[in-house]
Backbone as XML, in Angstrom:
<?xml version="1.0"?>
<chain id="A" units="angstrom">
  <residue number="1" name="MET">
    <atom name="N" x="96.680" y="30.921" z="38.154"/>
    <atom name="CA" x="96.835" y="29.637" z="37.490"/>
    <atom name="C" x="97.423" y="29.893" z="36.099"/>
  </residue>
  <residue number="2" name="PRO">
    <atom name="N" x="98.701" y="29.654" z="35.976"/>
    <atom name="CA" x="99.392" y="30.029" z="34.742"/>
    <atom name="C" x="98.929" y="29.299" z="33.478"/>
  </residue>
  <residue number="3" name="HIS">
    <atom name="N" x="98.372" y="28.114" z="33.615"/>
    <atom name="CA" x="97.998" y="27.352" z="32.418"/>
    <atom name="C" x="96.495" y="27.376" z="32.126"/>
  </residue>
  <residue number="4" name="LEU">
    <atom name="N" x="95.752" y="28.174" z="32.860"/>
    <atom name="CA" x="94.299" y="28.214" z="32.701"/>
    <atom name="C" x="93.894" y="28.597" z="31.282"/>
  </residue>
  <residue number="5" name="GLU">
    <atom name="N" x="94.501" y="29.632" z="30.732"/>
    <atom name="CA" x="94.116" y="30.080" z="29.384"/>
    <atom name="C" x="94.414" y="29.011" z="28.331"/>
  </residue>
  <residue number="6" name="GLN">
    <atom name="N" x="95.535" y="28.303" z="28.488"/>
    <atom name="CA" x="95.868" y="27.236" z="27.544"/>
    <atom name="C" x="94.824" y="26.121" z="27.614"/>
  </residue>
  <residue number="7" name="VAL">
    <atom name="N" x="94.422" y="25.750" z="28.818"/>
    <atom name="CA" x="93.435" y="24.678" z="28.987"/>
    <atom name="C" x="92.081" y="25.124" z="28.432"/>
  </residue>
  <residue number="8" name="LYS">
    <atom name="N" x="91.723" y="26.382" z="28.645"/>
    <atom name="CA" x="90.473" y="26.895" z="28.068"/>
    <atom name="C" x="90.499" y="26.776" z="26.542"/>
  </residue>
  <residue number="9" name="GLN">
    <atom name="N" x="91.618" y="27.104" z="25.933"/>
    <atom name="CA" x="91.734" y="27.000" z="24.473"/>
    <atom name="C" x="91.622" y="25.550" z="24.016"/>
  </residue>
  <residue number="10" name="ILE">
    <atom name="N" x="92.205" y="24.641" z="24.778"/>
    <atom name="CA" x="92.088" y="23.214" z="24.443"/>
    <atom name="C" x="90.624" y="22.798" z="24.459"/>
  </residue>
  <residue number="11" name="PHE">
    <atom name="N" x="89.890" y="23.196" z="25.478"/>
    <atom name="CA" x="88.468" y="22.863" z="25.552"/>
    <atom name="C" x="87.700" y="23.459" z="24.373"/>
  </residue>
  <residue number="12" name="LYS">
    <atom name="N" x="87.945" y="24.735" z="24.098"/>
    <atom name="CA" x="87.239" y="25.397" z="22.992"/>
    <atom name="C" x="87.490" y="24.690" z="21.673"/>
  </residue>
  <residue number="13" name="GLN">
    <atom name="N" x="88.749" y="24.383" z="21.396"/>
    <atom name="CA" x="89.100" y="23.785" z="20.106"/>
    <atom name="C" x="88.687" y="22.321" z="20.024"/>
  </residue>
  <residue number="14" name="THR">
    <atom name="N" x="88.959" y="21.568" z="21.067"/>
    <atom name="CA" x="88.696" y="20.130" z="21.038"/>
    <atom name="C" x="87.205" y="19.828" z="21.053"/>
  </residue>
  <residue number="15" name="LEU">
    <atom name="N" x="86.467" y="20.536" z="21.885"/>
    <atom name="CA" x="85.036" y="20.269" z="22.031"/>
    <atom name="C" x="84.168" y="21.223" z="21.220"/>
  </residue>
  <residue number="16" name="LYS">
    <atom name="N" x="84.815" y="22.159" z="20.523"/>
    <atom name="CA" x="84.105" y="23.142" z="19.689"/>
    <atom name="C" x="83.027" y="23.876" z="20.499"/>
  </residue>
  <residue number="17" name="LEU">
    <atom name="N" x="83.479" y="24.455" z="21.622"/>
    <atom name="CA" x="82.547" y="25.110" z="22.539"/>
    <atom name="C" x="82.208" y="26.537" z="22.155"/>
  </residue>
  <residue number="18" name="GLY">
    <atom name="N" x="82.984" y="27.157" z="21.324"/>
    <atom name="CA" x="82.664" y="28.506" z="20.888"/>
    <atom name="C" x="83.130" y="29.569" z="21.860"/>
  </residue>
  <residue number="19" name="ASP">
    <atom name="N" x="82.868" y="30.816" z="21.477"/>
    <atom name="CA" x="83.360" y="31.966" z="22.230"/>
    <atom name="C" x="82.731" y="32.109" z="23.614"/>
  </residue>
  <residue number="20" name="SER">
    <atom name="N" x="81.583" y="31.508" z="23.832"/>
    <atom name="CA" x="80.948" y="31.624" z="25.150"/>
    <atom name="C" x="81.816" y="30.988" z="26.238"/>
  </residue>
  <residue number="21" name="PHE">
    <atom name="N" x="82.687" y="30.056" z="25.856"/>
    <atom name="CA" x="83.557" y="29.404" z="26.831"/>
    <atom name="C" x="84.641" y="30.347" z="27.335"/>
  </residue>
  <residue number="22" name="ASP">
    <atom name="N" x="84.873" y="31.464" z="26.635"/>
    <atom name="CA" x="85.867" y="32.449" z="27.062"/>
    <atom name="C" x="85.559" y="33.006" z="28.445"/>
  </residue>
  <residue number="23" name="ALA">
    <atom name="N" x="84.301" y="33.034" z="28.815"/>
    <atom name="CA" x="83.897" y="33.578" z="30.114"/>
    <atom name="C" x="84.152" y="32.595" z="31.256"/>
  </residue>
  <residue number="24" name="SER">
    <atom name="N" x="84.564" y="31.387" z="30.940"/>
    <atom name="CA" x="84.807" y="30.397" z="31.990"/>
    <atom name="C" x="86.032" y="30.784" z="32.817"/>
  </residue>
  <residue number="25" name="ASN">
    <atom name="N" x="86.090" y="30.230" z="34.033"/>
    <atom name="CA" x="87.206" y="30.522" z="34.933"/>
    <atom name="C" x="87.547" y="29.258" z="35.718"/>
  </residue>
  <residue number="26" name="ALA">
    <atom name="N" x="88.423" y="29.378" z="36.689"/>
    <atom name="CA" x="88.877" y="28.215" z="37.453"/>
    <atom name="C" x="87.731" y="27.508" z="38.179"/>
  </residue>
  <residue number="27" name="GLU">
    <atom name="N" x="86.657" y="28.220" z="38.489"/>
    <atom name="CA" x="85.524" y="27.619" z="39.199"/>
    <atom name="C" x="84.488" y="27.007" z="38.273"/>
  </residue>
  <residue number="28" name="THR">
    <atom name="N" x="84.687" y="27.108" z="36.963"/>
    <atom name="CA" x="83.721" y="26.554" z="36.016"/>
    <atom name="C" x="83.638" y="25.038" z="36.167"/>
  </residue>
  <residue number="29" name="VAL">
    <atom name="N" x="82.436" y="24.555" z="36.439"/>
    <atom name="CA" x="82.200" y="23.117" z="36.601"/>
    <atom name="C" x="82.260" y="22.458" z="35.227"/>
  </residue>
  <residue number="30" name="LEU">
    <atom name="N" x="82.978" y="21.334" z="35.147"/>
    <atom name="CA" x="83.128" y="20.630" z="33.877"/>
    <atom name="C" x="82.158" y="19.456" z="33.753"/>
  </residue>
  <residue number="31" name="LEU">
    <atom name="N" x="82.222" y="18.528" z="34.684"/>
    <atom name="CA" x="81.406" y="17.316" z="34.583"/>
    <atom name="C" x="79.925" y="17.639" z="34.706"/>
  </residue>
  <residue number="32" name="GLY">
    <atom name="N" x="79.169" y="17.238" z="33.722"/>
    <atom name="CA" x="77.731" y="17.471" z="33.727"/>
    <atom name="C" x="77.314" y="18.849" z="33.258"/>
  </residue>
  <residue number="33" name="ASN">
    <atom name="N" x="78.267" y="19.722" z="32.991"/>
    <atom name="CA" x="77.953" y="21.095" z="32.601"/>
    <atom name="C" x="77.996" y="21.297" z="31.089"/>
  </residue>
  <residue number="34" name="PHE">
    <atom name="N" x="78.725" y="20.447" z="30.397"/>
    <atom name="CA" x="78.867" y="20.560" z="28.948"/>
    <atom name="C" x="78.584" y="19.196" z="28.322"/>
  </residue>
  <residue number="35" name="PRO">
    <atom name="N" x="77.518" y="19.083" z="27.536"/>
    <atom name="CA" x="77.199" y="17.786" z="26.919"/>
    <atom name="C" x="78.358" y="17.245" z="26.071"/>
  </residue>
  <residue number="36" name="GLU">
    <atom name="N" x="79.166" y="18.142" z="25.526"/>
    <atom name="CA" x="80.292" y="17.730" z="24.687"/>
    <atom name="C" x="81.393" y="17.042" z="25.501"/>
  </residue>
  <residue number="37" name="PHE">
    <atom name="N" x="81.395" y="17.262" z="26.813"/>
    <atom name="CA" x="82.431" y="16.706" z="27.684"/>
    <atom name="C" x="81.956" y="15.366" z="28.237"/>
  </residue>
  <residue number="38" name="ASP">
    <atom name="N" x="81.736" y="14.440" z="27.310"/>
    <atom name="CA" x="81.344" y="13.079" z="27.663"/>
    <atom name="C" x="82.592" y="12.205" z="27.657"/>
  </residue>
  <residue number="39" name="SER">
    <atom name="N" x="82.430" y="10.889" z="27.672"/>
    <atom name="CA" x="83.605" y="10.015" z="27.750"/>
    <atom name="C" x="84.547" y="10.218" z="26.564"/>
  </residue>
  <residue number="40" name="LEU">
    <atom name="N" x="84.001" y="10.366" z="25.374"/>
    <atom name="CA" x="84.843" y="10.626" z="24.199"/>
    <atom name="C" x="85.489" y="12.008" z="24.292"/>
  </residue>
  <residue number="41" name="GLY">
    <atom name="N" x="84.752" y="12.976" z="24.792"/>
    <atom name="CA" x="85.285" y="14.324" z="24.973"/>
    <atom name="C" x="86.433" y="14.353" z="25.970"/>
  </residue>
  <residue number="42" name="ILE">
    <atom name="N" x="86.301" y="13.572" z="27.037"/>
    <atom name="CA" x="87.374" y="13.500" z="28.041"/>
    <atom name="C" x="88.638" y="12.937" z="27.404"/>
  </residue>
  <residue number="43" name="ILE">
    <atom name="N" x="88.496" y="11.873" z="26.627"/>
    <atom name="CA" x="89.658" y="11.268" z="25.959"/>
    <atom name="C" x="90.297" y="12.266" z="25.001"/>
  </residue>
  <residue number="44" name="SER">
    <atom name="N" x="89.485" y="12.993" z="24.258"/>
    <atom name="CA" x="89.999" y="13.984" z="23.309"/>
    <atom name="C" x="90.735" y="15.108" z="24.028"/>
  </residue>
  <residue number="45" name="VAL">
    <atom name="N" x="90.175" y="15.589" z="25.120"/>
    <atom name="CA" x="90.799" y="16.666" z="25.888"/>
    <atom name="C" x="92.117" y="16.183" z="26.498"/>
  </residue>
  <residue number="46" name="ILE">
    <atom name="N" x="92.120" y="14.988" z="27.070"/>
    <atom name="CA" x="93.347" y="14.450" z="27.664"/>
    <atom name="C" x="94.430" y="14.316" z="26.607"/>
  </residue>
  <residue number="47" name="SER">
    <atom name="N" x="94.085" y="13.821" z="25.444"/>
    <atom name="CA" x="95.048" y="13.686" z="24.351"/>
    <atom name="C" x="95.629" y="15.044" z="23.968"/>
  </residue>
  <residue number="48" name="ALA">
    <atom name="N" x="94.777" y="16.054" z="23.871"/>
    <atom name="CA" x="95.232" y="17.403" z="23.528"/>
    <atom name="C" x="96.118" y="17.982" z="24.626"/>
  </residue>
  <residue number="49" name="ILE">
    <atom name="N" x="95.780" y="17.702" z="25.889"/>
    <atom name="CA" x="96.588" y="18.180" z="27.012"/>
    <atom name="C" x="97.969" y="17.525" z="26.973"/>
  </residue>
  <residue number="50" name="GLU">
    <atom name="N" x="98.011" y="16.230" z="26.702"/>
    <atom name="CA" x="99.295" y="15.533" z="26.621"/>
    <atom name="C" x="100.169" y="16.161" z="25.543"/>
  </residue>
  <residue number="51" name="SER">
    <atom name="N" x="99.567" y="16.461" z="24.412"/>
    <atom name="CA" x="100.303" y="17.089" z="23.309"/>
    <atom name="C" x="100.773" y="18.492" z="23.657"/>
  </residue>
  <residue number="52" name="GLU">
    <atom name="N" x="99.869" y="19.301" z="24.171"/>
    <atom name="CA" x="100.162" y="20.706" z="24.460"/>
    <atom name="C" x="101.248" y="20.863" z="25.523"/>
  </residue>
  <residue number="53" name="PHE">
    <atom name="N" x="101.170" y="20.045" z="26.574"/>
    <atom name="CA" x="102.072" y="20.215" z="27.708"/>
    <atom name="C" x="103.212" y="19.188" z="27.735"/>
  </residue>
  <residue number="54" name="ASN">
    <atom name="N" x="103.237" y="18.295" z="26.750"/>
    <atom name="CA" x="104.273" y="17.272" z="26.661"/>
    <atom name="C" x="104.366" y="16.455" z="27.957"/>
  </residue>
  <residue number="55" name="ILE">
    <atom name="N" x="103.196" y="15.987" z="28.414"/>
    <atom name="CA" x="103.117" y="15.151" z="29.611"/>
    <atom name="C" x="102.402" y="13.853" z="29.246"/>
  </residue>
  <residue number="56" name="VAL">
    <atom name="N" x="102.536" y="12.870" z="30.109"/>
    <atom name="CA" x="101.798" y="11.615" z="29.957"/>
    <atom name="C" x="100.802" y="11.548" z="31.100"/>
  </residue>
  <residue number="57" name="VAL">
    <atom name="N" x="99.541" y="11.423" z="30.748"/>
    <atom name="CA" x="98.484" y="11.318" z="31.745"/>
    <atom name="C" x="98.247" y="9.832" z="32.000"/>
  </residue>
  <residue number="58" name="GLU">
    <atom name="N" x="98.458" y="9.431" z="33.227"/>
    <atom name="CA" x="98.205" y="8.047" z="33.617"/>
    <atom name="C" x="96.742" y="7.930" z="34.033"/>
  </residue>
  <residue number="59" name="TRP">
    <atom name="N" x="96.019" y="7.020" z="33.415"/>
    <atom name="CA" x="94.585" y="6.905" z="33.673"/>
    <atom name="C" x="94.291" y="6.577" z="35.130"/>
  </residue>
  <residue number="60" name="ASP">
    <atom name="N" x="95.194" y="5.851" z="35.794"/>
    <atom name="CA" x="94.941" y="5.509" z="37.194"/>
    <atom name="C" x="95.151" y="6.703" z="38.130"/>
  </residue>
  <residue number="61" name="GLU">
    <atom name="N" x="95.697" y="7.798" z="37.612"/>
    <atom name="CA" x="95.851" y="9.026" z="38.411"/>
    <atom name="C" x="94.592" y="9.892" z="38.369"/>
  </residue>
  <residue number="62" name="LEU">
    <atom name="N" x="93.721" y="9.608" z="37.429"/>
    <atom name="CA" x="92.556" y="10.457" z="37.205"/>
    <atom name="C" x="91.362" y="9.989" z="38.023"/>
  </residue>
  <residue number="63" name="SER">
    <atom name="N" x="90.542" y="10.956" z="38.410"/>
    <atom name="CA" x="89.279" y="10.659" z="39.090"/>
    <atom name="C" x="88.281" y="11.744" z="38.712"/>
  </residue>
  <residue number="64" name="GLY">
    <atom name="N" x="87.086" y="11.596" z="39.180"/>
    <atom name="CA" x="86.082" y="12.627" z="38.942"/>
    <atom name="C" x="86.504" y="13.972" z="39.511"/>
  </residue>
  <residue number="65" name="ASP">
    <atom name="N" x="87.269" y="13.925" z="40.609"/>
    <atom name="CA" x="87.750" y="15.166" z="41.219"/>
    <atom name="C" x="88.666" y="15.943" z="40.279"/>
  </residue>
  <residue number="66" name="THR">
    <atom name="N" x="89.443" y="15.229" z="39.462"/>
    <atom name="CA" x="90.361" y="15.875" z="38.522"/>
    <atom name="C" x="89.585" y="16.757" z="37.547"/>
  </residue>
  <residue number="67" name="PHE">
    <atom name="N" x="88.402" y="16.295" z="37.152"/>
    <atom name="CA" x="87.604" y="16.989" z="36.140"/>
    <atom name="C" x="86.436" y="17.771" z="36.738"/>
  </residue>
  <residue number="68" name="GLU">
    <atom name="N" x="86.456" y="17.988" z="38.038"/>
    <atom name="CA" x="85.348" y="18.700" z="38.675"/>
    <atom name="C" x="85.198" y="20.116" z="38.119"/>
  </residue>
  <residue number="69" name="THR">
    <atom name="N" x="86.314" y="20.854" z="38.079"/>
    <atom name="CA" x="86.295" y="22.226" z="37.565"/>
    <atom name="C" x="87.512" y="22.443" z="36.669"/>
  </residue>
  <residue number="70" name="LEU">
    <atom name="N" x="87.523" y="23.540" z="35.967"/>
    <atom name="CA" x="88.718" y="23.896" z="35.196"/>
    <atom name="C" x="89.915" y="24.031" z="36.126"/>
  </residue>
  <residue number="71" name="GLY">
    <atom name="N" x="89.704" y="24.589" z="37.291"/>
    <atom name="CA" x="90.785" y="24.789" z="38.255"/>
    <atom name="C" x="91.397" y="23.483" z="38.732"/>
  </residue>
  <residue number="72" name="THR">
    <atom name="N" x="90.562" y="22.468" z="38.989"/>
    <atom name="CA" x="91.110" y="21.189" z="39.451"/>
    <atom name="C" x="91.890" y="20.505" z="38.335"/>
  </residue>
  <residue number="73" name="LEU">
    <atom name="N" x="91.455" y="20.666" z="37.108"/>
    <atom name="CA" x="92.187" y="20.089" z="35.982"/>
    <atom name="C" x="93.522" y="20.807" z="35.778"/>
  </residue>
  <residue number="74" name="VAL">
    <atom name="N" x="93.514" y="22.126" z="35.863"/>
    <atom name="CA" x="94.755" y="22.893" z="35.728"/>
    <atom name="C" x="95.711" y="22.552" z="36.873"/>
  </residue>
  <residue number="75" name="ALA">
    <atom name="N" x="95.206" y="22.363" z="38.080"/>
    <atom name="CA" x="96.043" y="21.986" z="39.216"/>
    <atom name="C" x="96.707" y="20.635" z="38.952"/>
  </residue>
  <residue number="76" name="TYR">
    <atom name="N" x="95.969" y="19.696" z="38.369"/>
    <atom name="CA" x="96.533" y="18.387" z="38.019"/>
    <atom name="C" x="97.685" y="18.571" z="37.010"/>
  </residue>
  <residue number="77" name="ILE">
    <atom name="N" x="97.455" y="19.394" z="35.993"/>
    <atom name="CA" x="98.487" y="19.641" z="34.969"/>
    <atom name="C" x="99.709" y="20.282" z="35.614"/>
  </residue>
  <residue number="78" name="ASP">
    <atom name="N" x="99.491" y="21.284" z="36.461"/>
    <atom name="CA" x="100.604" y="21.964" z="37.134"/>
    <atom name="C" x="101.418" y="20.979" z="37.966"/>
  </residue>
  <residue number="79" name="GLU">
    <atom name="N" x="100.721" y="20.055" z="38.629"/>
    <atom name="CA" x="101.413" y="19.047" z="39.423"/>
    <atom name="C" x="102.257" y="18.128" z="38.539"/>
  </residue>
  <residue number="80" name="LYS">
    <atom name="N" x="101.739" y="17.757" z="37.378"/>
    <atom name="CA" x="102.487" y="16.908" z="36.439"/>
    <atom name="C" x="103.713" y="17.640" z="35.902"/>
  </residue>
  <residue number="81" name="LEU">
    <atom name="N" x="103.611" y="18.940" z="35.735"/>
    <atom name="CA" x="104.710" y="19.726" z="35.180"/>
    <atom name="C" x="105.787" y="20.056" z="36.217"/>
  </residue>
  <residue number="82" name="ALA">
    <atom name="N" x="105.439" y="19.940" z="37.489"/>
    <atom name="CA" x="106.386" y="20.312" z="38.566"/>
    <atom name="C" x="107.548" y="19.323" z="38.674"/>
  </residue>
</chain>
């Protein structure tokens, strides 16, 4: 997953998760796993992703499945970039 490290950095910086988030991988569960990743956190992360990857995230394209794991979120980004 070529963009995994970039997305991890976005999470660390946007949600201020600290160095412990470095150990996360594509299977890391997002929803319900990090208190910082609440509705405001999701909006902040999406905004940072739009900036970093120069994409527009359409809210009607998103679902809970998109944010299930880091891998599912990166797959969504990769699809937008294709």
